[in-house]
N, C-alpha and C positions, 0 to 999 in steps of 0.2 A: 468769231470776231465780235467785239462789243464796242459801242460808242455812246457818248453822252449826248442826249437830245434835250434841248430846251423845250421845244414844243413842236407839234405837228398840226398844220392847218389843212383840212380837206376842203374841196370845192372852192378853192381860192381863185380869184380872177384878177388879182392885182400884181402878181409876181411872175408874169410871163404870159404868153398867149394862151387862150383857151382856158378850160377848167384844169386846175392843177392841184397836186398835193405838194405842200411846202414843208420841208423838214428843216427846222431851225436847230442847228447844232450848238452845243454848249462849249464855250471857251474861245477866247481870243486875246492875244497879247498886243495887238496893233493899237487899240484904243483910239480909233479915228474920231476926230471932233464931230464929224457929220454922221456918225453911226446912229441908226434908228433902232438898234437893239442892244443898248449898253447893258441891259440886264442879262444878256447872254455871254458876257465877258468872263465871269468868274467860273473856273472849273469846279469849284467847291460849292456851287449853288445847291440849295436844298430843293429847288424847283426842277433841276435836271433829273432825267431818268435814263438809266442805262438800257439800251436796246441791243439785241443781236441783229446781225445783217438779215437773218431769216425773218425776224419780226418786222423789220422795216419793209422787206419785200412783200410780206403778206398785207401790210397796211396799204402799200402803194398799189398792189394788184386789185384791190377793191374798187379803185377809181378807173381801171382800164377802159370800161365801156364809155365813160364820160370823156376820157382823154381822146379816144378815137373819134367820137362824135364832134368834139370841139377843137380838135388839133391841139390839145393841151398836153400835159405831161407832169414831170416832177421838177421841182426847184430845190436845190440844196442851198441853204443860206446860213447865216451865223448869228452869233459867233463867227468864227472863221472856219469854213468847211475844208480848208486845205491844211490844217494843222496836223 
């Protein structure tokens, strides 16, 4: 399984409780006026990178000790993560 990712932020403290890994997915057709990531709308963006599920899991697992210590975790954001 592959997916387009706009960017990945590690050690984030603003997109949920504790220390988090935030995965910003690429692509959104909603075009909300209040969107704070309009650069993640276009599915054909040159900034986007294709990742496999296994690659994402490996990136996320690097933060596991920090998630446990801070009651943090993973945030999927967009673009639209439910496309």
